[in-house]
A tleap script that builds the chain and sets N, CA, C and O, in Angstrom:
source leaprc.protein.ff14SB
mol = sequence {
  NMET ILE ARG PHE ALA VAL PHE ILE PHE PHE
  PHE ILE HIE LEU ALA ILE LEU LEU LYS ALA
  ARG HIE LEU ARG TRP LEU GLY HIE LEU THR
  GLY TRP GLY THR CYS ALA LEU PHE ILE GLY
  LEU TYR VAL PHE GLN VAL GLU GLU ASN SER
  ASP LEU VAL PHE LEU ILE MET ALA THR LEU
  THR GLY LEU SER MET LEU ALA ALA GLU PHE
  VAL ALA ALA ALA LEU LYS LYS PRO GLU ASN
  SER CSER
}
set mol.1.N position { -16.173 -0.666 2.959 }
set mol.1.CA position { -15.289 -1.466 3.769 }
set mol.1.C position { -13.889 -1.568 3.114 }
set mol.1.O position { -12.865 -1.533 3.795 }
set mol.2.N position { -13.883 -1.695 1.785 }
set mol.2.CA position { -12.579 -1.844 1.131 }
set mol.2.C position { -11.756 -0.544 1.224 }
set mol.2.O position { -10.526 -0.588 1.229 }
set mol.3.N position { -12.442 0.614 1.298 }
set mol.3.CA position { -11.713 1.873 1.476 }
set mol.3.C position { -10.990 1.901 2.810 }
set mol.3.O position { -9.878 2.421 2.909 }
set mol.4.N position { -11.616 1.344 3.833 }
set mol.4.CA position { -10.996 1.268 5.122 }
set mol.4.C position { -9.752 0.351 5.053 }
set mol.4.O position { -8.724 0.666 5.652 }
set mol.5.N position { -9.841 -0.745 4.348 }
set mol.5.CA position { -8.697 -1.654 4.204 }
set mol.5.C position { -7.524 -0.957 3.500 }
set mol.5.O position { -6.368 -1.140 3.880 }
set mol.6.N position { -7.825 -0.175 2.495 }
set mol.6.CA position { -6.785 0.570 1.781 }
set mol.6.C position { -6.147 1.565 2.707 }
set mol.6.O position { -4.932 1.752 2.650 }
set mol.7.N position { -6.910 2.213 3.558 }
set mol.7.CA position { -6.404 3.166 4.538 }
set mol.7.C position { -5.504 2.446 5.536 }
set mol.7.O position { -4.464 2.980 5.920 }
set mol.8.N position { -5.884 1.250 5.958 }
set mol.8.CA position { -5.116 0.475 6.921 }
set mol.8.C position { -3.769 0.006 6.337 }
set mol.8.O position { -2.802 -0.156 7.081 }
set mol.9.N position { -3.700 -0.212 5.012 }
set mol.9.CA position { -2.472 -0.604 4.395 }
set mol.9.C position { -1.338 0.369 4.667 }
set mol.9.O position { -0.181 -0.025 4.816 }
set mol.10.N position { -1.692 1.650 4.729 }
set mol.10.CA position { -0.675 2.644 5.018 }
set mol.10.C position { -0.014 2.366 6.384 }
set mol.10.O position { 1.211 2.323 6.498 }
set mol.11.N position { -0.840 2.181 7.394 }
set mol.11.CA position { -0.337 1.952 8.739 }
set mol.11.C position { 0.360 0.620 8.882 }
set mol.11.O position { 1.379 0.532 9.567 }
set mol.12.N position { -0.145 -0.390 8.273 }
set mol.12.CA position { 0.499 -1.705 8.330 }
set mol.12.C position { 1.886 -1.628 7.699 }
set mol.12.O position { 2.869 -2.075 8.291 }
set mol.13.N position { 1.960 -1.061 6.500 }
set mol.13.CA position { 3.245 -0.965 5.812 }
set mol.13.C position { 4.202 -0.061 6.570 }
set mol.13.O position { 5.396 -0.350 6.653 }
set mol.14.N position { 3.701 1.004 7.110 }
set mol.14.CA position { 4.535 1.894 7.892 }
set mol.14.C position { 5.119 1.195 9.127 }
set mol.14.O position { 6.303 1.337 9.431 }
set mol.15.N position { 4.283 0.453 9.819 }
set mol.15.CA position { 4.744 -0.313 10.993 }
set mol.15.C position { 5.798 -1.340 10.596 }
set mol.15.O position { 6.788 -1.512 11.308 }
set mol.16.N position { 5.604 -2.012 9.489 }
set mol.16.CA position { 6.566 -3.000 9.020 }
set mol.16.C position { 7.883 -2.278 8.706 }
set mol.16.O position { 8.954 -2.739 9.102 }
set mol.17.N position { 7.805 -1.171 8.009 }
set mol.17.CA position { 9.035 -0.448 7.635 }
set mol.17.C position { 9.798 0.090 8.840 }
set mol.17.O position { 11.028 0.138 8.830 }
set mol.18.N position { 9.068 0.496 9.879 }
set mol.18.CA position { 9.737 1.085 11.057 }
set mol.18.C position { 10.186 0.041 12.039 }
set mol.18.O position { 11.251 0.203 12.636 }
set mol.19.N position { 9.453 -1.004 12.241 }
set mol.19.CA position { 9.744 -1.968 13.314 }
set mol.19.C position { 10.316 -3.303 12.855 }
set mol.19.O position { 11.049 -3.948 13.605 }
set mol.20.N position { 9.998 -3.726 11.642 }
set mol.20.CA position { 10.460 -5.042 11.168 }
set mol.20.C position { 10.928 -4.914 9.718 }
set mol.20.O position { 10.264 -5.387 8.795 }
set mol.21.N position { 12.066 -4.275 9.536 }
set mol.21.CA position { 12.617 -4.064 8.188 }
set mol.21.C position { 12.856 -5.335 7.435 }
set mol.21.O position { 12.824 -5.334 6.204 }
set mol.22.N position { 13.100 -6.447 8.143 }
set mol.22.CA position { 13.348 -7.714 7.467 }
set mol.22.C position { 12.055 -8.274 6.845 }
set mol.22.O position { 12.125 -9.181 6.015 }
set mol.23.N position { 10.921 -7.771 7.217 }
set mol.23.CA position { 9.635 -8.214 6.611 }
set mol.23.C position { 9.094 -7.176 5.586 }
set mol.23.O position { 7.910 -7.170 5.247 }
set mol.24.N position { 9.984 -6.330 5.126 }
set mol.24.CA position { 9.606 -5.291 4.161 }
set mol.24.C position { 8.995 -5.924 2.915 }
set mol.24.O position { 8.051 -5.373 2.349 }
set mol.25.N position { 9.498 -7.036 2.492 }
set mol.25.CA position { 8.971 -7.724 1.314 }
set mol.25.C position { 7.481 -8.096 1.510 }
set mol.25.O position { 6.715 -8.075 0.546 }
set mol.26.N position { 7.073 -8.429 2.725 }
set mol.26.CA position { 5.692 -8.779 2.995 }
set mol.26.C position { 4.779 -7.571 2.806 }
set mol.26.O position { 3.690 -7.687 2.245 }
set mol.27.N position { 5.224 -6.436 3.270 }
set mol.27.CA position { 4.452 -5.167 3.070 }
set mol.27.C position { 4.312 -4.826 1.609 }
set mol.27.O position { 3.248 -4.406 1.156 }
set mol.28.N position { 5.397 -5.010 0.870 }
set mol.28.CA position { 5.314 -4.734 -0.584 }
set mol.28.C position { 4.404 -5.734 -1.293 }
set mol.28.O position { 3.661 -5.378 -2.207 }
set mol.29.N position { 4.475 -6.966 -0.863 }
set mol.29.CA position { 3.649 -8.003 -1.520 }
set mol.29.C position { 2.154 -7.736 -1.277 }
set mol.29.O position { 1.359 -7.826 -2.212 }
set mol.30.N position { 1.773 -7.419 -0.065 }
set mol.30.CA position { 0.383 -7.174 0.258 }
set mol.30.C position { -0.123 -5.895 -0.373 }
set mol.30.O position { -1.206 -5.883 -0.957 }
set mol.31.N position { 0.647 -4.807 -0.268 }
set mol.31.CA position { 0.206 -3.524 -0.793 }
set mol.31.C position { 0.179 -3.447 -2.289 }
set mol.31.O position { -0.841 -3.090 -2.879 }
set mol.32.N position { 1.308 -3.784 -2.927 }
set mol.32.CA position { 1.351 -3.715 -4.392 }
set mol.32.C position { 0.538 -4.832 -5.020 }
set mol.32.O position { 0.040 -4.679 -6.135 }
set mol.33.N position { 0.395 -5.950 -4.326 }
set mol.33.CA position { -0.477 -7.025 -4.792 }
set mol.33.C position { -1.940 -6.587 -4.840 }
set mol.33.O position { -2.661 -6.886 -5.792 }
set mol.34.N position { -2.355 -5.888 -3.815 }
set mol.34.CA position { -3.721 -5.344 -3.790 }
set mol.34.C position { -3.905 -4.292 -4.874 }
set mol.34.O position { -4.951 -4.246 -5.522 }
set mol.35.N position { -2.931 -3.474 -5.070 }
set mol.35.CA position { -2.998 -2.472 -6.145 }
set mol.35.C position { -3.132 -3.167 -7.492 }
set mol.35.O position { -3.949 -2.760 -8.317 }
set mol.36.N position { -2.346 -4.204 -7.725 }
set mol.36.CA position { -2.418 -4.975 -8.969 }
set mol.36.C position { -3.776 -5.691 -9.109 }
set mol.36.O position { -4.289 -5.830 -10.219 }
set mol.37.N position { -4.345 -6.135 -8.008 }
set mol.37.CA position { -5.655 -6.775 -8.051 }
set mol.37.C position { -6.735 -5.774 -8.524 }
set mol.37.O position { -7.568 -6.096 -9.371 }
set mol.38.N position { -6.697 -4.589 -7.969 }
set mol.38.CA position { -7.662 -3.581 -8.385 }
set mol.38.C position { -7.459 -3.175 -9.857 }
set mol.38.O position { -8.436 -2.963 -10.576 }
set mol.39.N position { -6.234 -3.070 -10.296 }
set mol.39.CA position { -5.977 -2.754 -11.682 }
set mol.39.C position { -6.490 -3.899 -12.567 }
set mol.39.O position { -7.082 -3.653 -13.618 }
set mol.40.N position { -6.265 -5.131 -12.147 }
set mol.40.CA position { -6.785 -6.293 -12.915 }
set mol.40.C position { -8.287 -6.301 -12.973 }
set mol.40.O position { -8.871 -6.600 -14.014 }
set mol.41.N position { -8.931 -5.970 -11.847 }
set mol.41.CA position { -10.402 -5.915 -11.860 }
set mol.41.C position { -10.888 -4.806 -12.800 }
set mol.41.O position { -11.930 -4.950 -13.440 }
set mol.42.N position { -10.156 -3.727 -12.881 }
set mol.42.CA position { -10.526 -2.634 -13.776 }
set mol.42.C position { -10.288 -3.018 -15.253 }
set mol.42.O position { -11.137 -2.769 -16.109 }
set mol.43.N position { -9.152 -3.613 -15.529 }
set mol.43.CA position { -8.793 -3.960 -16.924 }
set mol.43.C position { -9.724 -5.042 -17.454 }
set mol.43.O position { -10.182 -4.953 -18.594 }
set mol.44.N position { -10.012 -6.059 -16.652 }
set mol.44.CA position { -10.827 -7.139 -17.124 }
set mol.44.C position { -12.337 -6.927 -16.974 }
set mol.44.O position { -13.138 -7.806 -17.293 }
set mol.45.N position { -12.702 -5.748 -16.485 }
set mol.45.CA position { -14.071 -5.317 -16.333 }
set mol.45.C position { -14.948 -6.420 -15.715 }
set mol.45.O position { -15.907 -6.906 -16.313 }
set mol.46.N position { -14.566 -6.780 -14.499 }
set mol.46.CA position { -15.276 -7.838 -13.774 }
set mol.46.C position { -16.716 -7.396 -13.481 }
set mol.46.O position { -17.660 -8.168 -13.644 }
set mol.47.N position { -16.864 -6.144 -13.048 }
set mol.47.CA position { -18.183 -5.638 -12.811 }
set mol.47.C position { -18.290 -4.284 -13.487 }
set mol.47.O position { -17.523 -3.379 -13.157 }
set mol.48.N position { -19.202 -4.114 -14.411 }
set mol.48.CA position { -19.281 -2.911 -15.202 }
set mol.48.C position { -19.526 -1.648 -14.397 }
set mol.48.O position { -18.965 -0.600 -14.717 }
set mol.49.N position { -20.327 -1.718 -13.390 }
set mol.49.CA position { -20.700 -0.531 -12.641 }
set mol.49.C position { -19.621 -0.080 -11.657 }
set mol.49.O position { -19.728 1.011 -11.097 }
set mol.50.N position { -18.606 -0.874 -11.437 }
set mol.50.CA position { -17.560 -0.538 -10.442 }
set mol.50.C position { -16.219 -0.225 -11.067 }
set mol.50.O position { -15.222 -0.200 -10.345 }
set mol.51.N position { -16.133 0.013 -12.358 }
set mol.51.CA position { -14.853 0.261 -13.015 }
set mol.51.C position { -14.133 1.461 -12.425 }
set mol.51.O position { -12.934 1.391 -12.156 }
set mol.52.N position { -14.824 2.528 -12.227 }
set mol.52.CA position { -14.218 3.730 -11.670 }
set mol.52.C position { -13.747 3.519 -10.249 }
set mol.52.O position { -12.686 4.006 -9.860 }
set mol.53.N position { -14.531 2.795 -9.473 }
set mol.53.CA position { -14.177 2.493 -8.086 }
set mol.53.C position { -12.883 1.683 -8.031 }
set mol.53.O position { -12.012 1.974 -7.211 }
set mol.54.N position { -12.744 0.668 -8.892 }
set mol.54.CA position { -11.518 -0.146 -8.915 }
set mol.54.C position { -10.325 0.710 -9.277 }
set mol.54.O position { -9.251 0.548 -8.697 }
set mol.55.N position { -10.488 1.615 -10.219 }
set mol.55.CA position { -9.376 2.486 -10.629 }
set mol.55.C position { -8.977 3.421 -9.465 }
set mol.55.O position { -7.791 3.620 -9.201 }
set mol.56.N position { -9.972 3.982 -8.783 }
set mol.56.CA position { -9.691 4.851 -7.627 }
set mol.56.C position { -9.018 4.066 -6.518 }
set mol.56.O position { -8.063 4.559 -5.918 }
set mol.57.N position { -9.482 2.864 -6.225 }
set mol.57.CA position { -8.901 2.066 -5.140 }
set mol.57.C position { -7.455 1.672 -5.483 }
set mol.57.O position { -6.599 1.669 -4.598 }
set mol.58.N position { -7.172 1.344 -6.738 }
set mol.58.CA position { -5.816 1.031 -7.159 }
set mol.58.C position { -4.925 2.230 -6.937 }
set mol.58.O position { -3.818 2.086 -6.418 }
set mol.59.N position { -5.378 3.402 -7.315 }
set mol.59.CA position { -4.635 4.622 -7.136 }
set mol.59.C position { -4.371 4.904 -5.649 }
set mol.59.O position { -3.249 5.225 -5.259 }
set mol.60.N position { -5.403 4.780 -4.842 }
set mol.60.CA position { -5.248 5.042 -3.399 }
set mol.60.C position { -4.325 4.054 -2.726 }
set mol.60.O position { -3.555 4.416 -1.836 }
set mol.61.N position { -4.402 2.807 -3.150 }
set mol.61.CA position { -3.503 1.784 -2.565 }
set mol.61.C position { -2.049 2.103 -2.928 }
set mol.61.O position { -1.175 2.055 -2.063 }
set mol.62.N position { -1.786 2.422 -4.177 }
set mol.62.CA position { -0.452 2.774 -4.608 }
set mol.62.C position { 0.081 4.020 -3.882 }
set mol.62.O position { 1.231 4.056 -3.444 }
set mol.63.N position { -0.782 5.038 -3.765 }
set mol.63.CA position { -0.394 6.237 -3.016 }
set mol.63.C position { -0.109 5.986 -1.556 }
set mol.63.O position { 0.840 6.532 -0.992 }
set mol.64.N position { -0.944 5.149 -0.940 }
set mol.64.CA position { -0.697 4.812 0.500 }
set mol.64.C position { 0.614 4.094 0.667 }
set mol.64.O position { 1.325 4.338 1.642 }
set mol.65.N position { 0.958 3.216 -0.248 }
set mol.65.CA position { 2.226 2.499 -0.141 }
set mol.65.C position { 3.409 3.459 -0.312 }
set mol.65.O position { 4.396 3.365 0.417 }
set mol.66.N position { 3.307 4.375 -1.269 }
set mol.66.CA position { 4.368 5.328 -1.469 }
set mol.66.C position { 4.496 6.285 -0.298 }
set mol.66.O position { 5.602 6.645 0.105 }
set mol.67.N position { 3.363 6.691 0.243 }
set mol.67.CA position { 3.366 7.591 1.398 }
set mol.67.C position { 4.013 6.903 2.609 }
set mol.67.O position { 4.767 7.536 3.348 }
set mol.68.N position { 3.731 5.646 2.810 }
set mol.68.CA position { 4.329 4.891 3.920 }
set mol.68.C position { 5.866 4.837 3.739 }
set mol.68.O position { 6.615 4.968 4.708 }
set mol.69.N position { 6.306 4.648 2.519 }
set mol.69.CA position { 7.767 4.626 2.251 }
set mol.69.C position { 8.391 5.969 2.599 }
set mol.69.O position { 9.452 6.006 3.224 }
set mol.70.N position { 7.761 7.070 2.211 }
set mol.70.CA position { 8.326 8.372 2.460 }
set mol.70.C position { 8.275 8.714 3.975 }
set mol.70.O position { 9.233 9.279 4.502 }
set mol.71.N position { 7.210 8.389 4.648 }
set mol.71.CA position { 7.121 8.661 6.075 }
set mol.71.C position { 8.126 7.827 6.862 }
set mol.71.O position { 8.738 8.314 7.813 }
set mol.72.N position { 8.293 6.560 6.460 }
set mol.72.CA position { 9.265 5.699 7.124 }
set mol.72.C position { 10.692 6.234 6.919 }
set mol.72.O position { 11.505 6.202 7.842 }
set mol.73.N position { 10.988 6.716 5.726 }
set mol.73.CA position { 12.319 7.264 5.464 }
set mol.73.C position { 12.545 8.518 6.306 }
set mol.73.O position { 13.660 8.754 6.772 }
set mol.74.N position { 11.513 9.315 6.506 }
set mol.74.CA position { 11.643 10.530 7.312 }
set mol.74.C position { 11.792 10.205 8.812 }
set mol.74.O position { 12.510 10.897 9.533 }
set mol.75.N position { 11.119 9.167 9.258 }
set mol.75.CA position { 11.143 8.804 10.679 }
set mol.75.C position { 12.263 7.864 11.066 }
set mol.75.O position { 12.539 7.686 12.253 }
set mol.76.N position { 12.908 7.265 10.093 }
set mol.76.CA position { 13.955 6.265 10.369 }
set mol.76.C position { 15.135 6.916 11.074 }
set mol.76.O position { 15.623 7.963 10.649 }
set mol.77.N position { 15.580 6.303 12.131 }
set mol.77.CA position { 16.726 6.802 12.867 }
set mol.77.C position { 18.021 6.391 12.176 }
set mol.77.O position { 18.130 5.282 11.654 }
set mol.78.N position { 18.986 7.278 12.177 }
set mol.78.CA position { 20.256 6.925 11.582 }
set mol.78.C position { 20.880 5.760 12.362 }
set mol.78.O position { 20.870 5.762 13.593 }
set mol.79.N position { 21.428 4.754 11.637 }
set mol.79.CA position { 21.988 3.568 12.282 }
set mol.79.C position { 23.381 3.814 12.809 }
set mol.79.O position { 23.833 3.077 13.685 }
set mol.80.N position { 24.072 4.803 12.320 }
set mol.80.CA position { 25.438 5.051 12.735 }
set mol.80.C position { 25.550 6.143 13.760 }
set mol.80.O position { 26.552 6.857 13.778 }
set mol.81.N position { 24.564 6.305 14.615 }
set mol.81.CA position { 24.636 7.352 15.638 }
set mol.81.C position { 25.531 6.915 16.802 }
set mol.81.O position { 25.555 5.741 17.171 }
set mol.82.N position { 26.256 7.861 17.365 }
set mol.82.CA position { 27.197 7.551 18.443 }
set mol.82.C position { 26.558 7.727 19.804 }
set mol.82.O position { 27.209 7.508 20.825 }
savepdb mol mol.pdb
quit
């Protein structure tokens, strides 16, 4: 289930970047906050058997946030068009 949530972060952050640029901070807070949470769970070894999963989820969350930034930059319309 958490893998699905990480996948959804990409689309949520992309929608925020494309449609509501003034809420960009909210997308960063949720995405990078989740990435930091997974890193914290890995570092503090909350559950011994899930260390690798936490590390993978942190990586995927970070990559999905970066991918959304790149896709939004590519799809963003120029503001000074005539």
